[in-house]
KEDREN-608291 format. One line per 3 residues: number of its first residue (from 1); their letters; for each residue y, x, z of C-alpha. Coordinates in Angstrom, 3 decimals, padded with zeros to 6 digits, m for minus. Layout:
<sites>
NUM = a = Y/X/Z | ...
</sites>
This chain:
<sites>
1 = mfq = 078.736/m012.560/m031.317 | 079.808/m010.611/m034.380 | 078.751/m007.159/m035.355
4 = ntl = 081.327/m004.329/m034.448 | 082.294/m004.122/m038.034 | 082.289/m005.835/m041.201
7 = cha = 079.348/m004.488/m043.471 | 080.033/m003.301/m047.057 | 078.982/m006.472/m049.068
10 = gwi = 081.354/m008.463/m046.667 | 084.423/m006.592/m047.450 | 083.520/m006.895/m051.172
13 = sif = 083.176/m010.580/m050.828 | 086.944/m010.664/m049.350 | 088.122/m008.470/m051.892
16 = gfl = 086.228/m010.849/m054.517 | 088.097/m014.242/m052.536 | 091.332/m012.640/m052.328
19 = sts = 091.583/m011.501/m056.170 | 091.152/m014.785/m057.867 | 093.130/m017.083/m054.681
22 = glp = 095.613/m014.446/m053.150 | 098.250/m013.706/m055.914 | 097.846/m017.382/m057.962
25 = liy = 098.210/m018.880/m054.413 | 101.458/m017.404/m053.601 | 102.247/m018.068/m057.267
28 = ciy = 101.648/m021.475/m057.064 | 103.659/m021.894/m053.695 | 106.621/m020.060/m055.362
31 = dyl = 106.603/m022.669/m058.484 | 106.465/m025.657/m056.217 | 109.596/m024.622/m054.357
34 = svd = 111.392/m023.471/m057.075 | 110.506/m025.844/m060.093 | 110.161/m029.655/m060.440
37 = yqh = 107.098/m029.993/m062.696 | 106.950/m033.486/m063.895 | 105.661/m032.872/m067.615
40 = fdv = 101.624/m032.827/m068.489 | 102.075/m029.891/m070.778 | 103.902/m027.647/m068.297
43 = ffm = 101.025/m028.360/m065.575 | 098.242/m027.703/m068.241 | 100.082/m024.523/m069.296
46 = rfi = 100.030/m023.201/m066.126 | 096.400/m024.524/m065.485 | 095.205/m022.175/m068.405
49 = clt = 097.290/m019.175/m067.222 | 095.549/m019.508/m063.794 | 092.121/m019.451/m065.384
52 = lyc = 092.856/m016.604/m067.985 | 093.912/m014.814/m064.895 | 090.603/m015.019/m063.116
55 = vvv = 089.031/m014.401/m066.437 | 090.474/m011.130/m066.373 | 089.824/m010.407/m062.765
58 = slf = 086.281/m011.230/m063.606 | 086.007/m008.660/m066.388 | 087.642/m006.126/m063.819
61 = lrc = 085.382/m006.505/m061.250 | 082.455/m006.344/m063.964 | 083.645/m002.959/m065.066
64 = klk = 084.281/m001.298/m061.974 | 081.670/m002.378/m059.220 | 078.000/m001.761/m058.893
67 = ked = 075.436/m004.447/m060.318 | 074.728/m005.351/m056.553 | 078.221/m005.543/m055.693
70 = ygv = 079.292/m007.614/m058.509 | 076.802/m009.887/m057.788 | 078.216/m010.477/m054.492
73 = awr = 081.767/m010.416/m056.152 | 081.732/m012.717/m059.067 | 080.622/m015.385/m056.687
76 = aal = 083.374/m015.108/m054.270 | 085.725/m014.653/m057.141 | 084.536/m017.843/m058.605
79 = lgf = 085.134/m019.783/m055.260 | 088.687/m018.148/m054.750 | 089.173/m019.571/m058.328
82 = vfc = 087.969/m023.057/m057.139 | 089.720/m022.909/m054.214 | 093.315/m021.709/m055.927
85 = tsf = 092.788/m024.202/m058.970 | 092.057/m026.684/m056.354 | 095.364/m026.069/m054.383
88 = yis = 096.949/m026.484/m057.797 | 095.663/m029.561/m058.106 | 096.611/m030.925/m054.564
91 = iyg = 100.211/m029.898/m055.222 | 100.696/m030.509/m058.949 | 098.549/m033.503/m059.848
94 = tmq = 098.888/m036.980/m060.233 | 098.462/m039.061/m057.169 | 095.160/m039.903/m057.896
97 = wka = 093.506/m036.637/m058.707 | 095.540/m034.842/m055.336 | 092.415/m036.120/m053.055
100 = fgi = 090.024/m034.084/m055.620 | 092.001/m030.874/m054.913 | 091.994/m031.225/m051.154
103 = ygm = 087.958/m031.897/m051.832 | 087.729/m028.602/m054.184 | 089.363/m026.519/m051.440
106 = fma = 087.068/m027.953/m048.601 | 084.121/m027.064/m051.124 | 085.246/m023.790/m052.098
109 = lfh = 085.824/m022.587/m048.372 | 082.605/m023.987/m046.912 | 080.764/m022.207/m049.266
112 = yte = 082.518/m018.407/m049.106 | 082.563/m019.041/m045.122 | 078.799/m019.495/m045.305
115 = ylg = 078.641/m016.144/m046.810 | 081.377/m014.343/m044.926 | 079.964/m015.804/m041.820
118 = ial = 076.267/m014.328/m042.194 | 078.263/m010.852/m042.902 | 079.859/m010.890/m039.653
121 = snp = 077.080/m012.571/m037.569 | 073.437/m011.466/m039.263 | 074.280/m008.901/m041.867
124 = ktl = 070.554/m008.030/m041.906 | 069.709/m011.207/m043.499 | 072.601/m011.318/m045.986
127 = tve = 072.188/m012.188/m049.845 | 074.035/m013.493/m052.530 | 072.058/m016.636/m051.571
130 = sfi = 074.019/m016.747/m048.607 | 076.675/m018.629/m050.569 | 074.345/m021.223/m050.692
133 = lnh = 075.289/m022.092/m053.801 | 071.750/m022.809/m055.383 | 071.034/m024.666/m052.350
136 = sph = 068.526/m027.627/m053.676 | 068.662/m029.372/m057.033 | 068.835/m032.397/m054.539
139 = yhi = 072.468/m030.619/m053.308 | 073.814/m030.017/m056.848 | 072.691/m033.624/m058.144
142 = aav = 074.625/m035.215/m055.020 | 077.914/m033.228/m056.087 | 077.705/m034.102/m059.648
145 = ssw = 077.072/m038.133/m058.539 | 080.190/m037.540/m056.451 | 082.330/m036.234/m059.121
148 = ief = 081.081/m038.947/m061.777 | 081.687/m041.705/m059.320 | 085.620/m040.501/m058.370
151 = gie = 086.229/m040.133/m062.165 | 084.989/m043.621/m062.997 | 086.854/m044.859/m059.584
154 = thy = 090.197/m042.992/m060.779 | 090.008/m044.716/m064.280 | 089.345/m048.414/m063.402
157 = fpe = 090.390/m048.523/m059.650 | 093.427/m045.886/m059.400 | 094.791/m047.724/m056.043
160 = mke = 091.511/m046.418/m054.117 | 092.290/m042.807/m054.626 | 095.626/m043.087/m053.253
163 = ihl = 095.626/m044.238/m049.846 | 096.585/m041.118/m048.139 | 095.131/m042.117/m044.785
166 = iwi = 091.755/m041.938/m046.302 | 092.808/m038.362/m047.274 | 093.650/m037.345/m043.818
169 = lga = 090.840/m039.099/m042.257 | 088.115/m037.163/m044.640 | 090.127/m033.769/m044.058
172 = vic = 089.864/m033.936/m040.170 | 086.232/m034.954/m040.435 | 085.160/m031.967/m042.885
175 = lgg = 087.690/m029.580/m040.919 | 086.069/m030.590/m037.712 | 082.468/m029.955/m039.237
178 = eil = 083.427/m026.918/m040.911 | 084.572/m025.615/m037.209 | 081.321/m026.367/m035.410
181 = rkc = 078.913/m024.721/m038.148 | 081.122/m022.186/m037.716 | 081.047/m022.068/m034.207
184 = ami = 077.671/m022.037/m034.063 | 076.943/m019.201/m036.227 | 079.213/m017.040/m034.326
187 = tas = 077.577/m018.096/m030.799 | 074.136/m017.647/m032.457 | 074.831/m014.167/m034.057
190 = hnf = 072.325/m012.387/m035.145 | 069.997/m015.646/m034.421 | 071.161/m017.395/m036.915
193 = thv = 069.420/m017.641/m040.392 | 069.623/m019.972/m043.626 | 066.360/m020.298/m043.598
196 = vqf = 063.794/m021.776/m040.850 | 061.414/m018.924/m039.647 | 058.252/m019.319/m039.102
199 = erv = 057.763/m016.367/m037.492 | 059.186/m014.457/m034.449 | 061.053/m011.562/m034.683
202 = qnh = 061.406/m008.798/m031.846 | 064.926/m009.852/m030.891 | 065.038/m013.764/m031.211
205 = rlv = 066.510/m015.274/m028.584 | 067.000/m018.757/m027.504 | 070.518/m019.489/m027.638
208 = khg = 071.507/m022.249/m024.821 | 075.339/m021.200/m024.333 | 078.907/m022.054/m025.739
211 = vfs = 078.186/m025.059/m028.262 | 074.537/m025.134/m028.032 | 075.105/m026.441/m024.354
214 = ymr = 076.060/m029.565/m025.993 | 073.793/m030.239/m028.657 | 070.454/m028.302/m029.833
217 = hps = 071.678/m028.379/m033.884 | 075.431/m027.896/m033.452 | 075.469/m026.105/m037.374
220 = yvg = 073.595/m029.204/m038.737 | 075.731/m031.447/m036.981 | 078.809/m029.757/m038.282
223 = wfy = 077.277/m029.655/m041.775 | 076.058/m033.265/m041.706 | 079.917/m034.593/m040.932
226 = wsi = 081.408/m031.790/m043.313 | 079.303/m033.523/m046.095 | 080.364/m036.643/m045.068
229 = gtq = 083.829/m036.097/m044.838 | 084.120/m034.800/m048.194 | 083.176/m038.437/m049.682
232 = iil = 085.756/m039.677/m047.330 | 088.509/m037.245/m048.624 | 087.447/m038.763/m052.493
235 = anp = 087.362/m042.699/m050.943 | 083.747/m042.657/m053.037 | 081.987/m045.922/m051.116
238 = vcf = 078.728/m045.625/m052.855 | 078.700/m041.707/m052.532 | 079.743/m042.240/m049.025
241 = viy = 076.718/m044.174/m048.279 | 074.086/m041.972/m050.015 | 075.469/m038.980/m048.464
244 = vva = 075.198/m040.556/m045.165 | 071.400/m041.883/m045.259 | 070.127/m038.674/m047.467
247 = swk = 072.212/m036.125/m045.211 | 070.258/m038.032/m042.072 | 067.085/m037.838/m043.650
250 = ffh = 067.412/m034.294/m044.663 | 068.369/m033.281/m041.057 | 065.844/m035.543/m039.667
253 = dri = 062.831/m033.964/m041.534 | 064.617/m030.177/m040.921 | 064.898/m030.487/m037.057
256 = fme = 061.545/m032.001/m037.037 | 059.966/m029.082/m038.555 | 062.128/m026.560/m036.834
259 = eit = 061.823/m027.443/m033.395 | 057.915/m027.123/m034.193 | 058.617/m023.598/m034.357
262 = lln = 060.752/m023.262/m031.862 | 058.660/m024.806/m029.224 | 055.892/m021.975/m030.669
265 = ffg = 058.436/m019.478/m029.958 | 060.067/m020.181/m026.887 | 057.268/m022.379/m025.262
268 = eey = 058.367/m024.024/m021.751 | 061.816/m022.680/m021.975 | 062.660/m024.595/m025.167
271 = yqy = 060.656/m027.813/m023.921 | 063.140/m027.919/m020.666 | 066.350/m027.441/m023.430
274 = qqn = 065.176/m030.521/m025.210 | 065.119/m032.287/m022.288 | 068.150/m031.554/m021.219
277 = vpt = 070.367/m031.612/m024.140 | 070.427/m033.597/m027.284 | 070.380/m032.750/m031.115
280 = glp = 073.846/m033.970/m031.656 | 072.924/m035.937/m034.421 | 072.842/m039.726/m034.486
283 = fik = 069.147/m041.518/m033.658 | 067.496/m038.149/m034.332 | 065.442/m036.647/m031.415
286 = gyk = 063.638/m033.903/m032.825 | 059.964/m033.092/m032.196 | 058.751/m034.471/m028.743
289 = lel = 055.833/m032.532/m027.305 | 053.636/m034.646/m025.371 | 052.325/m033.130/m022.344
</sites>
């Protein structure tokens, strides 16, 4: 389970995230309840004000924090800014762009809670890479491709982006995947890392309770469904297919490699676990040891 107290870097991340998302978010809600925004110039000016506010916050953090703390704070602040502006777009944007705002909020929360989850469950492995913002070039290409598809289809086929049921379905899938992944992190505690381990550390234990009693790789299952859920929110048919295929291939190879190391670590115990519990992902069996 979680450590008794949140580490220093975890508190810095909370401060950074809330500094750019908290107050502007309250401001957006107040604006929404009190003023009817129908003019683009008003929307644009409010967006500029939010951006300038976040720039000032970033400069303040740079002046007040140590170098190592600033590295955490500015990343968390950036994600807070993305969350807040995405919320703003989902409230004030045109009908076609509201889905992009919802998507942006899920993206920001996913990356921030990845860091916070490690800070709570396994702080010894915590680094700025725990935000997984630099996951891989393929991850960046996939994200940008989805933005491009959304922009093109919004311009030429705007009616595709106005179906509320699609947003809701995508949001439910994203939320379910996010919750499952974070439950896996909480349950695994210090046994969870973002990097496949090839050497067993002294306190590494095989986790078989909680969500791990239903599937061997709940964190990957959660991430898989979260990723395809983002494309359902955006109503991106092309990227949806690409995300399904690419994500499946990535987790197929990752699970295969990881289970080789787990069999080396835990031997018969993991072999029996494999026989009784599925991976959780469709058509992925993992590494099968022939006896």
